[in-house]
N, C-alpha and C positions, 0 to 999 in steps of 0.2 A: 555520459562520460566516454563511452566506447567510440562515439562518433568523433569527439574532439581528439582522442588519442590517435585514431586513424588519420585524421586530418593533419595532425602534427607530424606523424610518421611520413605522410605523403610529401609535405612541404620540405621537411628536413632531408629526406632521402633524395628528392629531386635536386635540391640545391647543392648538398654536399657531394652527390654523385657527379654533377657537372663541374663543381669547383675543383675537387680533387682529380677528376678525370682530365680536365684541361691542363692540369699541372703535371701529374705523374704518369699520364698515358699519352697525351698529345705533346707535352713539353719535350720529352726525350727524343722524339722523332723529328724535331725542328731542323736539325742539321741536314736531314735528307732533302729539305727544301732546296738546298744548294747543290748537294751531291747527286741526287737522283730525283728530280721533280716528279717523274711518273710514279715511282714507288712511294714518294711522299703523299701524293694525292690518293693513291690506292689504299694506303694504310690508314690515313686520317679519315677517309670516307667510311671505312669499315668500323673504326673505333666509334665515330659519331653514331653510325647506324646501330651499333651495339647499345649505346646509351638510349637511343630512341625507343628501344623495346621496353625501357623502364617505366615511362608514364603509362603505357598501355597495360603493363603488368599490374601497376599500382591501381589503376582505375578498375580493372576487371577482377583482380584477385582480392584486393583490400576493400574496395567499395562495392563490388558486385555489379558494376555498370555493364549493361547489355549493349552490344554494338550490332546494328542491323544495316546491311549494305544491299541496295537494290539497283537494278538497271544493268549497265554494261560492266563487264569485268575490268578490274584495274588493280595492278600490283605495284605499290610504291617500292622503289629500289633504294639501295644504300647511297645512291648519288642524288637523292632528292634534296632540293634547295628551296628555301622559302624567302620571299621578298618581304622585308620587314622595315619598320621605322628605324632610322639611324641611331636613335637614342638607346636602343636595346643592345647595341654592340658594347656599351659601357658597363653593362650589368656583369658583375664578377661571376665567373663560372659559366653561366649560360652564354653571355655575350662573347667571352673569349673563345669558347668552343665553336660558336657559330661563325666567328671570323675565320678560324682555322678551316672550318668546313666549307668556306667560300659561299656562305649565304649572301644574298644581295640586300644591302642596306640602302634605303632611300630617304631623302629629306622631305619628300612630298612637295618639292618645288621643282618644276620641270626644267627650268633653266640650269639647275644644279644636278639634277638626276640624269638628264639625257646622256651626257658624256660618260658618266659612271656606268650606267646601264649598257651603253654601247661597248665599253671596254670589257665588262664582265661577260656579256653575251659573245663577243668576238673570241674571248678566251675559251669559253665552253665549246664554241664551234671549232676552234683551232685544235684543241686536244682530241677531238673526235671521240669523246666518250659520251655514253648516254646521259642525258640530263632530264630531270623532272623538276620543273620550276613551279612552285605553288604561289599563285598571285591572288590577292584580294582586291579586285578593282574598286570596291566601295571605299577602301582605305581606312575604315573604322568599323566599330560595332554599332548595332542598332539600339538607340536610346531615343527618348522623347526629343532631346536636343538635336541629335543628328537626323532624326526623321523630319524635323521642322526645316533644317537646312536642305535636306533632299527635296522636300516639297517646294521650297523656294526655288531651287535649281530647276525643278520640273516646270514651275510656272514661267520662269524666264525663258525656257527653251521649248515651250509648247509640248511638254511631255506629260503622260499620265502620272498621277500621284500613286505611290505604292504604300501598302500597309505592312507587308511582311519583309520587304527588302529595301535597301537604299539604292538610289540610282548610281550606276557605275561611272567612274571616271575612265574614259576609254583611251586616253592618249597613251598611257603606259602599255596597256594591253596590245593596242595595234602596233606600237613600236616593237615590242617583244616578238610578236608573231612575225612581223615583216623581217626583222633581223635574223631570227632563227631560220625562217624559210629561205632567205637569201644564202645563209650559211649551210644550207642542206642539213640542218640539225633539228628539224621539226617533223615528227611522225603524226601527232594528233593533238587536239585540244580536248581535255576532259572537263566537262562542266559538272561540278559537284555541288549539290544542294544539301544543306545540313538542317536538321530539325530535331526538336526535343519534345516528345509527347507529354512529358510531365513537367511539374514545376521545379524550380531550383531547390535543392541540388538535383541535377538530372541523373536519373537512374537508367535512362536509355538514350543512346545517340543513334540517329538515323541518317544515313548517307545515301543519296540517290545520284548515280553517275550516268552521264550521257557522253559517249565518245564521238568526236567528230574528226575523222581522218583528214590529213592535210589536203587531200584531193577534194574534200567537200567544203573547204573554207573558201570564202569569196576573195576577190582581189583586194588590194590594199585600200582602195577608195571606198569599199563597201564594208570593211571590217567593223567600223564604228556602229553602223546600223545593225550588223549581225550580232554584235555583243549586246546591244540594247534589246534585240528580239529575244535573246536567251534570258535576259533579266525579266522580261515580261512573262516568259514561260515559268521562271522561278516563282514569280508572284502568284501565278495561277496554281502552280504545283503546291506551294505552301498553303494557299487558301484551302485547297482540297484536303491537304494533310490535316489541318486543324479543324475542319468542318465536320468530320465523321468520326465514328467509333468502330473499332479501335483505331487510334491514330496511327497512320503509317502511309508511306508512299505506295505500298503494295499490300493492301489488306488481305488479299487472297494468298499471298506468299509465292506466287508463280514467278515473279521477277527477281527473287532474291539471288544474290550472287553466291555461289558455293565457295567455301574456303579453298584457297590454293594449296593448303596443307591439311592433313588429317587433324581432327579435333584433338587426338592424343598428342600429336607432334606440337601443335600450337600450345596446348596446356603445359607440356614439358618445357617449351621455350620460355613461356611466361614465368613459370616457377623457377627455372634456372636463372633468368634475368634478375628476379627479385632476390634470390639467394646470393648471386654473384655480387650485385651492387651493394647489398647490405654488408656482405663480408669485405668487399673492397674498401668501403668507408671505414670499417673497423680496423682493417690492416693499415690504412693511411694514418689514423690516429696513433696506432701502435708505433709506426715508423717515425712519426714526428716526435713521439715521446722518447724513443730509444736511440735514434740515429741522427747525428748532426747533418750528414749529407742530405737527408730528407728535408730538414729545416732550411738548409741552404738553398736547395732547389725551389722550395716554396717561395722564399724571399726573392730569388732571381726572377721567377716567372711573374710574380705579382708586380715587380718593378717594370718588367717588360710591357705589361699591360696597362700600367698606371698612366703613362703618357697619352696614349690614344683615348683612354677613358676620360681623362681630364679635358682633352681637346674637344671631345663631343659635348661634354657638359658645359664647357665654356662658351663655345660659339656655334655648336651644331655642325661643325665641319667634319669631313671624313676623318681627320686626324692623321698625324704622322705615326711613325713607329711600326710595330709589328703588322697590323692589317694592311697598311700601304705597301710594305715590303712584299707581303704575300701576294697582293694583287698584281703589282708591277712585275714581280718575278714570274708569276704564272703566265702573264700575257707574253712575256719574252720567250717562253719555252713552248709556244704553241706549234 
């Protein structure tokens, strides 16, 4: 029973935190999008970064998940963005917040995605602020069905078959690297390999990081081959990970990345995040119960997001409304 209660707390807290946060924290700063774009981006990035501490806190404090990082040091920042499927932008709460945070949504159809990617990357280059863009070149998770498709792709292109990874789709990766490099907004590519030593539910998450500075990257014509070589290395790395005991990328512990903050500080941040967001959700329910302006703001923000969400569900297009305004406005103020 304890596991189910913790699971319910995890799901409800994540959803309500993102739902109420997108309305009562991100909603009130929307006017800054027109009045002061720089301050708008600065504030929204940090609000979203504050929420991103919540899933980590829930996993480690509520479920006791252990995170192990090996390889090269890497510190995600508050301006981290993720490249995601376009349908996710229609999810209430999560999707709304990710739109405001300027995450990159793609259709996985290159003829539609190329222009959108170009606009977004040009915007990031124009504002001259540090960007960390998380990309999944495989485009999906590893299942029997997706592995079969990956094997078919390998057979058609005279590539080896993989057991632990899917073959990457390199078009988007090479385009992103080229565009950011031309915009002088690329410092390095971090290759992150993820593994779970135990069965589902996972009690340990292992991340192995390899850093490739921009000076070590090949020319545009060779980026595709370079990416495929990294995936072959991932396959070998994961095969070794799962072949020995104890399972790990670094069984001796010599390559583990030390924390960028003291253990006490990290523990305090996680505890504060859990307490803050739990209290925030409770305060939002109280506000909705007691004050009409709270309920009015809720209705206004839901309506603002309904149009884009319905457009995505209807035809998969980027949609009009709030996200399009945000993207066009941001590009105009680079």
